[in-house]
C-alpha positions in Angstrom: -5.6 10.0 -6.4 -5.2 8.8 -9.7 -7.1 5.4 -9.6 -10.1 4.1 -12.2 -12.5 4.6 -9.6 -12.0 7.9 -8.8 -12.2 8.9 -12.4 -15.2 7.6 -12.8 -16.8 9.4 -9.6 -15.3 12.3 -11.0 -16.8 12.1 -14.6 -20.2 10.8 -13.1 -20.3 14.0 -10.5 -19.5 16.4 -13.0 -21.8 15.2 -15.4 -24.9 15.1 -13.2 -23.7 18.8 -11.7 -23.3 20.1 -15.0 -25.9 18.6 -17.1 -28.7 17.7 -14.5 -28.5 20.3 -12.1 -27.7 17.6 -9.1 -26.8 18.9 -5.9 -23.7 16.5 -5.8 -21.4 16.5 -2.6 -18.6 14.2 -2.5 -17.5 12.7 1.0 -13.7 11.5 1.4 -12.1 10.2 4.4 -8.1 10.9 3.3 -6.4 13.5 1.5 -7.2 16.6 3.3 -5.4 19.5 1.8 -4.2 17.6 -1.5 -5.2 18.5 -5.0 -7.5 16.4 -7.0 -5.9 14.4 -9.8 -8.9 14.0 -11.8 -11.0 18.2 -11.8 -14.1 18.8 -10.5 -16.6 20.9 -11.4 -17.3 24.3 -9.7 -20.7 23.0 -8.9 -19.7 19.8 -7.2 -19.2 20.4 -3.6 -16.8 18.3 -1.2 -16.4 17.4 2.2 -13.4 16.1 3.8 -14.2 14.0 7.1 -10.2 13.9 7.6 -10.1 10.4 9.1 -6.8 9.2 7.6 -7.5 5.6 7.2 -3.8 6.0 5.2 -2.1 5.7 9.1 -2.8 1.9 8.9 -0.1 1.6 6.6 2.8 2.8 9.2 1.2 0.8 12.1 2.5 -2.5 13.5 -0.3 -5.5 13.4 -1.3 -5.0 16.9 -1.5 -1.7 16.6 -3.2 -1.5 13.7 -6.6 -3.5 14.7 -6.9 -0.5 17.5 -6.3 2.2 15.3 -8.8 0.8 12.3 -11.3 0.5 15.5 -10.9 3.8 16.8 -11.2 5.8 13.1 -13.6 3.5 11.9 -15.8 4.8 14.9 -14.9 8.6 14.0 -15.7 7.4 10.6 -19.2 6.3 11.4 -19.8 9.3 13.4 -18.7 12.0 11.0 -20.1 10.5 8.5 -23.6 10.5 10.1 -23.4 13.5 11.7 -22.8 15.0 7.9 -25.5 12.9 6.0 -28.3 13.9 8.7 -26.9 17.8 7.8 -27.0 17.2 3.9 -30.6 15.2 4.1 -29.8 13.7 0.3 -32.1 12.2 -1.7 -29.4 9.5 -2.7 -26.6 8.4 -1.0 -24.6 6.3 -3.0 -21.6 4.1 -1.9 -18.9 2.6 -3.3 -18.8 -0.5 -0.5 -15.7 0.5 1.0 -15.3 0.8 5.0 -18.9 2.7 5.4 -20.9 -0.5 3.8 -20.5 -1.5 7.7 -23.0 1.1 9.2 -24.8 3.1 6.4 -27.9 1.3 6.1 -28.5 2.4 9.8 -27.8 6.1 9.2 -31.4 7.0 9.3 -31.0 10.7 7.1 -34.2 9.6 5.0 -31.7 9.2 2.0 -32.1 5.9 -0.6 -29.0 3.9 -0.3 -26.9 2.5 -3.7 -24.0 0.1 -3.3 -21.4 0.6 -6.5 -18.8 -2.2 -6.8 -15.8 -1.4 -9.1 -14.5 -5.3 -8.6 -15.7 -8.8 -9.1 -17.3 -10.8 -6.5 -14.8 -13.8 -7.8 -11.7 -11.4 -6.9 -13.0 -8.9 -4.2 -11.1 -9.7 -1.2 -10.1 -12.7 -2.4 -6.1 -13.8 -1.7 -3.8 -15.2 -4.3 -2.7 -18.7 -3.7 0.3 -18.1 -2.8 -0.6 -15.3 -0.2 -3.1 -17.4 1.2 -3.3 -19.1 4.3 -6.4 -20.8 6.7 -6.7 -18.1 9.0 -7.0 -15.4 5.9 -9.4 -18.1 3.8 -11.7 -17.8 6.9 -11.4 -14.6 7.4 -12.5 -13.8 3.8 -15.0 -16.5 4.2 -16.4 -14.4 7.4 -16.5 -11.1 5.6 -18.0 -12.4 2.6 -20.7 -13.2 4.3 -21.1 -10.1 6.4 -20.9 -8.0 3.6 -23.6 -10.0 1.5 -25.9 -9.2 4.8 -25.3 -5.8 4.2 -25.5 -5.5 0.4 -29.4 -7.0 1.0 -30.3 -4.2 2.9 -29.4 -1.8 0.4 -32.3 -0.2 -2.1 -30.1 -1.0 -4.7 -26.8 -2.5 -5.7 -24.7 -1.9 -8.4 -22.3 -3.9 -10.7 -20.5 -3.2 -13.6 -21.3 -6.8 -15.8 -23.9 -9.4 -16.4 -21.4 -11.7 -15.7 -21.1 -10.5 -12.2 -24.4 -9.9 -11.7 -24.8 -13.8 -11.7 -22.1 -13.9 -9.1 -24.4 -12.3 -6.7 -27.5 -14.8 -6.3 -28.2 -13.6 -2.8 -29.1 -10.2 -3.8 -32.7 -9.7 -5.4 -32.5 -5.3 -5.6 -29.3 -5.8 -8.3 -29.0 -3.7 -11.5 -25.7 -3.5 -14.3 -24.5 0.1 -15.0 -20.8 -0.2 -16.4 -18.3 2.5 -16.3 -18.8 5.7 -18.7 -16.6 6.1 -21.3 -13.8 8.9 -19.7 -13.5 11.0 -23.0 -15.1 12.2 -26.0 -13.5 11.4 -29.8 -13.8 12.3 -33.4 -10.7 10.9 -33.9 -9.9 7.7 -34.8 -6.5 5.7 -35.4 -5.2 5.5 -39.1 -4.0 2.1 -38.2 -0.9 3.1 -40.3 1.7 2.7 -37.5 2.8 -0.9 -36.6 2.6 -0.5 -32.9 0.9 -2.6 -30.3 -0.5 -0.5 -27.2 -1.4 -2.1 -23.5 -2.3 0.4 -20.6 -2.7 -0.7 -16.9 -1.0 -1.0 -13.9 2.0 -2.9 -13.5 1.0 -5.7 -11.1 0.1 -9.3 -11.4 -3.3 -8.8 -12.3 -2.9 -7.0 -15.5 -0.7 -10.1 -16.7 1.8 -7.9 -18.2 3.7 -10.6 -17.8 1.6 -13.1 -19.9 1.9 -10.2 -22.6 5.7 -10.3 -22.7 5.7 -14.3 -23.0 3.0 -13.5 -26.1 5.5 -10.4 -27.5 8.3 -13.4 -27.4 7.2 -15.1 -29.9 5.0 -12.3 -32.4 8.1 -10.0 -32.3 9.9 -12.6 -34.1 7.5 -13.1 -37.1 6.3 -9.4 -37.3 9.9 -7.8 -36.9 8.3 -4.2 -38.3 6.3 -4.0 -35.3 6.8 -2.8 -31.9 5.1 -2.9 -28.3 4.3 0.0 -25.8 3.1 -0.7 -22.3 1.5 2.6 -20.6 0.9 2.4 -16.5 2.0 3.3 -13.2 3.6 1.1 -10.8 7.5 -0.8 -10.5 8.3 -1.7 -14.0 11.8 -3.3 -13.0 10.5 -7.1 -12.7 8.6 -6.7 -16.3 12.0 -5.1 -17.6 13.7 -8.3 -15.7 11.2 -10.9 -17.4 11.8 -8.7 -21.3 15.5 -9.2 -20.8 15.1 -12.8 -20.1 12.9 -13.7 -23.2 15.9 -12.0 -25.2 12.8 -9.3 -26.4 14.4 -6.8 -28.4 14.3 -3.5 -26.0 14.6 -1.2 -28.8 10.8 -2.1 -30.1 9.6 -3.0 -26.6 8.9 0.0 -24.3 7.6 -0.3 -20.7 6.6 3.4 -20.2 5.2 5.1 -17.2 1.6 6.7 -17.1 0.8 10.0 -19.6 -1.7 12.2 -19.1 -2.9 11.7 -22.6 -3.6 8.2 -23.4 -6.0 8.8 -26.4 -3.1 10.5 -28.1 -1.5 6.9 -27.5 -4.6 5.1 -28.8 -4.3 7.0 -31.5 -1.2 6.5 -32.6 -1.7 2.6 -32.2 -2.7 -0.3 -34.6 -3.5 -3.0 -32.1 -4.8 -3.1 -28.4 -3.9 -6.2 -26.1 -5.4 -6.9 -22.8 -3.6 -9.4 -20.9 -5.8 -9.2 -17.3 -5.9 -12.5 -15.2 -9.3 -10.9 -13.6 -10.8 -7.3 -14.0 -13.9 -5.5 -12.7 -15.0 -4.4 -16.0 -12.1 -2.8 -18.2 -12.5 0.2 -19.6 -9.2 0.5 -21.3 -11.1 -2.0 -23.6 -13.5 0.6 -24.5 -11.1 3.7 -24.7 -8.9 1.7 -27.6 -12.3 0.8 -29.4 -13.7 4.6 -28.9 -10.0 5.6 -30.9 -11.0 2.5 -33.7 -8.2 0.3 -31.8 -8.8 -2.9 -32.7 -8.8 -5.2 -29.6 -7.6 -8.9 -28.6 -8.4 -9.8 -25.2 -8.0 -12.9 -22.9 -11.1 -13.8 -21.8 -11.0 -13.1 -18.0 -13.5 -12.6 -15.5 -14.9 -10.0 -15.2 -15.8 -7.8 -18.0 -13.8 -8.4 -21.8 -17.2 -10.9 -23.1 -19.6 -7.9 -21.4 -17.9 -5.4 -24.1 -16.6 -7.8 -27.2 -18.3 -9.8 -29.5 -15.6 -12.0 -30.7 -14.6 -12.0 -34.3 -16.7 -9.2 -34.8 -15.7 -6.1 -32.9 -12.9 -7.8 -31.2 -11.0 -11.1 -30.5 -11.7 -12.9 -27.2 -8.6 -15.5 -26.4 -9.0 -18.0 -23.2 -7.6 -16.6 -20.1 -4.1 -17.0 -19.6 -3.6 -18.7 -23.2 -0.4 -17.4 -24.4 0.1 -19.3 -27.0 -3.4 -18.5 -28.4 -2.7 -15.0 -27.8 0.6 -15.0 -30.0 -1.4 -16.4 -32.8 -4.4 -13.9 -32.6 -1.9 -11.0 -32.3 0.3 -12.3 -35.4 -3.0 -12.7 -37.4 -4.1 -9.2 -37.4 -0.7 -7.7 -38.1 -0.5 -9.6 -40.7 -4.2 -9.3 -41.8 -4.7 -5.4 -42.7 -8.4 -6.0 -43.9 -9.5 -8.0 -41.0 -7.7 -5.4 -38.5 -9.7 -2.4 -40.8 -12.9 -4.3 -40.1 -12.5 -5.0 -36.2 -11.8 -1.2 -35.9 -15.4 0.1 -37.6 -16.8 -2.4 -35.4 -15.3 -1.3 -32.4 -16.1 2.5 -32.8 -19.6 1.6 -33.0 -19.5 -0.4 -30.2 -18.1 2.2 -28.0 -21.1 4.6 -28.3 -22.8 2.6 -25.7 -20.8 3.6 -23.1 -20.5 7.4 -23.8 -20.9 9.3 -20.9 -24.6 11.0 -21.8 -25.8 7.4 -22.7 -25.2 6.1 -19.1 -26.0 9.0 -17.6 -29.8 8.8 -18.6 -30.1 5.4 -17.1 -28.2 6.7 -13.7 -30.9 9.0 -13.9 -33.8 6.5 -14.6 -32.5 4.9 -11.6 -32.5 8.1 -9.2 -35.9 8.6 -10.8 -37.3 5.2 -10.0 -35.9 5.2 -6.4 -37.2 8.4 -5.2 -41.0 7.8 -6.3 -41.3 4.6 -4.3 
């Protein structure tokens, strides 16, 4: 699967196996026989339990409950058997369905839970998609989750902002996602192109970005906007047309396997998300020397950006101020280049080798206990 969590998992597994000599096993529940989107090192072992939770998407609601419970029992049994066979020193859960029982598996390993979504938006229903039953279930589910998280040997979140949201948890650390690539190349800032990257979903706020762009394009007629991402683009193309945006200077593209090339061919990155778990695309753009403007949404941007130093933060959802700041940078080459220089320096803290050392220190600490 071509998701951000999958990419981070692959990066870390490969690095720990190749550079630290760790014996790494990745345990999957779905997709048996399918190729991996992100290449895994030959030194990483893969076990697929072949549970196929994806089958749930084709079930009716009544059948879904029955099938889920059956598959969950199968998952618990198979994962328990596999962990008892491997006897790992460390087991890391990405806090999916296994969090309900992983602490009860007595394989001798230290249990770490790693969350890639901020608490405020974890299993949180949007106002237009919520009812009393869903809200009641969400509260019950969160209480149950917290009970399980308290039993972990360590709980990992991506930002300091999110750490404060989990005030019930004592054994909690902040370890951000690593930069997925290293680059010695940086944008020359000579192409007047704004870039945005992410899935075409409500969370990413591309509708808000298009509203801002509709104001900016009239003031900066020599600039263009390019969005890259997976998902259904048609609703956003419709929004752009309704806003009378010049579609010759606004392209809504699909995903690309060479996003670094697109960063290097741009001079400004805009992050319009309503909420995030972290916001790695911000770090990617900064590493490529592309100045960033971001909504100060929960969670991530304020951990990454020092506003007016290595990027610009705008109050979440403030389209008018976003367009103002975009126009400011698009017409001030000196500020654009200063932000670029500082962004490159800031991005280095997210290099894989720096974060891998922090993970290794955590592993060493837990294994000595």
